[in-house]
Every structure is written in C-alpha cells, then in structure tokens.
C-alpha positions in Angstrom: 10.0 -6.6 -48.9 6.7 -8.2 -47.7 3.3 -7.2 -49.0 1.1 -5.3 -46.6 -2.6 -6.1 -46.4 -5.0 -3.7 -44.9 -8.1 -4.4 -42.8 -11.2 -5.0 -44.8 -13.0 -1.8 -43.8 -14.6 -1.1 -47.1 -14.9 -2.4 -50.7 -11.7 -0.6 -51.8 -9.6 -2.0 -49.0 -10.9 -5.5 -49.3 -8.8 -6.4 -52.3 -6.0 -3.9 -51.8 -2.4 -4.6 -50.8 0.8 -2.6 -51.1 4.5 -3.3 -50.8 5.9 -2.5 -47.3 8.1 0.6 -47.7 9.2 0.9 -44.1 12.9 0.5 -45.2 12.7 3.6 -47.5 13.9 7.0 -46.4 11.3 9.4 -45.0 13.3 12.5 -45.9 12.7 14.9 -48.9 14.2 14.1 -52.3 17.5 15.7 -53.2 16.5 18.9 -54.9 19.7 19.0 -57.1 18.8 15.5 -58.5 15.2 16.2 -59.5 13.7 18.2 -62.5 10.3 19.2 -63.5 8.2 16.6 -65.4 5.4 18.0 -67.5 2.2 16.1 -68.2 1.9 14.5 -71.6 -1.4 12.7 -71.3 -0.4 10.4 -74.2 0.1 13.3 -76.7 3.1 13.8 -79.0 4.8 17.1 -79.9 1.9 17.9 -82.2 -0.7 17.5 -79.4 -2.2 14.4 -81.0 -3.0 11.3 -78.9 -0.5 8.6 -79.7 -1.1 6.5 -76.5 -4.7 6.1 -75.5 -6.1 5.8 -71.9 -3.5 8.2 -70.4 -4.1 11.4 -68.4 -4.6 12.8 -64.9 -2.7 11.4 -62.0 -0.5 12.9 -59.3 2.1 15.5 -60.0 5.6 14.1 -60.3 9.2 15.3 -60.4 11.6 13.3 -62.4 14.6 11.8 -60.5 17.8 12.1 -62.5 19.1 8.5 -62.5 22.7 7.7 -63.4 22.2 4.5 -65.5 25.8 4.6 -66.7 27.7 5.1 -63.5 31.1 5.1 -65.3 31.7 8.8 -64.5 32.6 7.6 -61.0 34.6 4.6 -62.2 37.0 3.3 -59.6 35.6 5.5 -56.9 33.7 3.6 -54.1 30.3 5.1 -53.1 28.2 4.6 -50.0 24.4 4.2 -50.0 23.0 7.0 -47.9 19.3 6.2 -48.5 16.8 4.0 -50.3 14.0 6.0 -51.9 10.7 5.5 -53.8 10.6 6.8 -57.4 7.1 7.4 -58.8 8.5 7.1 -62.4 9.6 3.5 -62.1 8.7 0.3 -60.3 12.2 -0.3 -58.9 13.5 1.5 -55.9 16.5 3.9 -56.2 19.5 4.4 -54.0 21.1 7.7 -53.1 24.8 7.1 -53.3 27.3 9.6 -51.8 30.9 9.6 -53.0 34.1 10.8 -51.1 34.2 14.1 -53.0 30.7 14.9 -51.8 29.0 14.2 -55.1 25.5 12.5 -54.8 23.9 10.4 -57.4 20.8 8.3 -57.8 21.3 4.7 -58.9 18.9 1.8 -59.4 19.0 -0.1 -56.1 19.8 -3.8 -56.0 17.6 -6.3 -54.0 19.1 -6.7 -50.5 20.9 -3.4 -50.5 20.9 -1.5 -47.2 21.8 2.0 -46.0 25.6 2.1 -45.4 26.5 -0.5 -48.0 29.4 0.3 -50.3 29.2 -0.1 -54.0 31.8 0.3 -56.8 31.8 0.8 -60.5 34.8 -0.3 -62.5 35.8 -2.5 -65.5 36.7 -5.3 -63.1 35.3 -5.4 -59.5 34.6 -7.9 -56.8 31.5 -10.0 -57.6 29.3 -8.4 -55.0 25.6 -7.4 -54.9 25.2 -3.8 -56.3 28.7 -3.6 -57.9 28.8 -2.7 -61.6 31.4 -3.9 -64.0 31.9 -5.1 -67.6 30.1 -8.3 -68.6 33.3 -10.0 -69.6 34.4 -10.0 -66.0 31.2 -11.5 -64.6 31.2 -15.3 -64.4 28.5 -17.3 -66.3 25.4 -18.0 -64.3 25.4 -14.8 -62.3 22.3 -12.6 -62.3 22.6 -9.0 -63.5 20.3 -6.0 -64.2 20.5 -2.5 -65.7 22.4 -4.0 -68.7 23.9 -1.9 -71.4 23.1 -2.7 -75.1 25.8 -0.3 -76.5 29.0 0.7 -74.7 28.8 4.0 -72.8 25.1 4.4 -73.5 23.9 3.4 -70.0 21.7 0.5 -68.9 18.7 -0.2 -71.0 17.6 -3.7 -70.2 16.2 -5.4 -67.0 15.5 -2.2 -65.1 12.0 -2.7 -63.6 11.3 -4.1 -60.2 12.5 -7.6 -59.6 14.0 -7.9 -63.1 17.1 -9.9 -63.7 19.1 -11.2 -66.7 21.7 -14.0 -66.6 25.1 -14.3 -68.1 25.1 -17.4 -70.3 28.6 -17.3 -71.8 31.2 -14.9 -73.1 32.5 -15.8 -76.6 34.9 -13.7 -78.6 33.7 -10.1 -78.6 30.1 -10.8 -77.6 28.4 -12.2 -74.5 25.2 -14.2 -74.4 22.7 -12.8 -72.1 19.4 -14.5 -71.1 16.8 -11.8 -70.6 13.8 -11.9 -68.2 11.6 -13.0 -71.2 13.9 -16.1 -71.7 15.2 -14.5 -74.9 18.9 -15.0 -75.4 20.7 -12.0 -76.9 24.2 -11.1 -77.9 25.7 -8.0 -76.1 29.2 -6.6 -76.5 31.4 -7.9 -73.7 32.7 -4.5 -72.8 29.2 -3.3 -71.9 28.5 -2.7 -68.2 25.9 -4.4 -66.0 25.1 -4.3 -62.3 25.3 -7.6 -60.3 22.2 -8.8 -58.5 18.5 -8.3 -59.0 16.6 -5.0 -59.2 15.0 -4.0 -55.9 11.3 -4.2 -54.9 10.8 -7.8 -56.1 7.3 -8.0 -54.5 6.0 -5.3 -56.8 4.1 -7.8 -58.9 2.5 -9.4 -55.9 0.6 -6.3 -54.8 -3.1 -5.8 -55.8 -4.4 -2.5 -56.9 -7.8 -3.0 -55.3 -9.8 -0.1 -56.7 -10.1 2.1 -59.8 -9.1 5.3 -58.0 -5.7 4.0 -57.3 -5.1 3.4 -61.0 -6.3 6.9 -61.8 -3.7 8.3 -59.4 -1.1 6.5 -61.6 -2.2 8.5 -64.6 -4.2 5.8 -66.4 -7.7 6.4 -67.6 -10.5 3.7 -68.2 -10.4 1.4 -71.1 -13.5 0.4 -73.1 -14.0 -2.8 -75.1 -14.2 -2.4 -78.8 -17.3 -4.5 -79.2 -19.4 -2.0 -77.2 -18.3 0.9 -79.4 -19.9 2.1 -82.6 -18.6 0.8 -86.0 -17.0 4.2 -86.7 -14.9 4.0 -83.6 -13.7 0.4 -83.7 -13.7 -2.6 -86.1 -15.4 -4.7 -83.4 -18.2 -2.1 -82.9 -21.8 -2.3 -84.0 -24.4 -5.1 -83.9 -27.3 -5.7 -81.6 -26.9 -6.4 -77.9 -24.0 -8.7 -76.9 -23.1 -10.0 -80.4 -19.7 -11.4 -81.3 -17.2 -9.2 -83.1 -18.2 -10.7 -86.4 -14.8 -11.5 -87.8 -12.3 -14.4 -87.8 -9.5 -12.6 -86.0 -9.7 -9.6 -83.6 -8.3 -6.3 -84.8 -6.9 -3.2 -83.3 -8.8 0.1 -83.5 -6.8 0.9 -86.6 -7.7 -2.4 -88.4 -4.4 -4.3 -87.8 -4.6 -8.0 -86.7 -4.3 -8.1 -82.9 -3.8 -11.7 -81.6 -1.7 -14.5 -82.9 0.3 -12.3 -85.3 3.8 -11.1 -84.9 3.9 -7.3 -84.8 7.6 -6.6 -84.4 9.0 -4.5 -87.2 11.9 -5.7 -89.2 15.2 -4.6 -87.7 18.1 -6.3 -89.3 20.7 -4.9 -86.9 18.8 -6.0 -83.8 17.5 -9.3 -85.2 21.0 -10.6 -85.9 21.8 -10.3 -82.2 18.9 -12.4 -81.0 20.0 -16.1 -80.7 16.8 -17.5 -79.2 13.4 -15.9 -79.4 11.0 -15.6 -76.4 8.5 -17.7 -78.3 10.3 -19.7 -81.0 7.9 -20.8 -83.7 7.4 -21.4 -87.3 8.1 -17.8 -88.3 10.9 -17.1 -85.8 14.1 -15.7 -87.2 17.0 -18.2 -86.8 20.5 -17.0 -86.7 22.7 -18.6 -89.3 
C-alpha cells in the first residue's frame, strides 16, 4: 500500500506519514477472537523493570492469531476481511471456513477480500497458501516459517518480511532469512508462500514524539548525561567524552563491536551462514 503524507499544517504533521489503510475493514473486531491484554510496562512477574523505556500507550486487545493453521488442514478458507492489528506490524486476515469457523491468519502481500487460501502438506504454489517446506520449490519467498514441527510459525512474521527456500537436502531444508543468515529447518515444517503484508511499514515516518508515546514507548536518555551511579558513561563536566575505550551498557557489559549472543549448541549447529561472518563466527563442520 502507498504511504500517505499529510498537509504540513504544523510541526507534527510536517515530517509525518502513515501507511494507507483504505483497504482494511472498517468493521469491529471479532469478539470471539480477541482477549484482554494487560499492561506490563516492561515489568516481569516480580514487578521489576526488565525492559526499560516502556509504559503508557493506548489500550489494546490481543488478537488470537492462528500461526499454525494445520487444524484446518485440507479445508479451503475464504478471506472475509483484512484488518489492522496493534500488536504487530503486519496486517491480519479474517478467514472463514465452510463449517462457519473463523480464524485470524497473518495476511500475505497482495491478498484481497474474497481470495481463497488452503493449508495442507502439499498445495498449489499460490500466494497465501501454506504447506510443508519440502513441497515448495527453491527460490520461492515464504513467511511465517516454523522452526519445529507443529509449533506454529516463528520466523519472518513482521511487515514485509520474507525468507527464501535455498534447497532441500535429506531431512533438512536451507532457508535464507531476512537477515541473510542461512539456517537449517526440518523439511516437514510449514511455511506460508509469499511476503508478509504491509510492506510499506518501514517507509512511514513517525513525525512526533506523541505518536511514539501512543505506542507504549517512553523517552530514552543518553548515558553520558546521567550521573556515574546511573550509567558507566555518566559524570564529567559539560559535554565530555565517555572516558573509556569502548562504550558499555548501563550494567557494565561491552556494547558495540562485541558479540552478545549466548552459546546455544542446539541452535548454533543449525546455522550454516551467519548474518555477519567474521573472525569469531561459528563455522559448521
């Protein structure tokens, strides 16, 4: 969808743009497919802040998305509406099945109201259909990719995301992720053909701070303007440097130029090519 630019009536509108949502349904959300979503404000179950700069924002209901879709395997569904979901960047599709059941799925780019979609182990290679990776030819773009069988899609789910089938060898398939990382995935895992909807999401400009606050994000403050007790970069007179060779996080860990991924032997052995291959990248033997 194109990006809509407003008239420059004031400072907030001057740099603001939004994705055109004229194709989305203007009807209320299906009440049976939503549930209450309580505010967390970056706190864990003990009430301690584990993610800073979170809080406030508009009230939201969580849409129950069927990321697996195998419960309706072999049953064709029809898209009744395309809707906006405040909990994710991609758009969602309300799919109605012949038995009257309604479910929310991640919408594919180019999907329209009235289109039919099918989930099965082997389907026609068509935009929006979902099938096992072993039945998708190499070079095709996919999204909502499973990592483990019957667990539901976990990768390439945000707006405009796409992965690519590189090859299918033995029991594993090689998938190129949006980050250019190539990863092994079991061939019997499911994936949806196409690209996740709302591809112009990254082209819109926020424009003003108030719009960010509505999203539930609070302001960030540079470490160098804090006190030494609050951040390793803090202290000093006026606009001094941070006074150290490498920048650090608020908890003292190295911040830039250092790999922070924890060791995960099970996951690491499935990565064939790193996003940023370097001297310390793990090579598969």
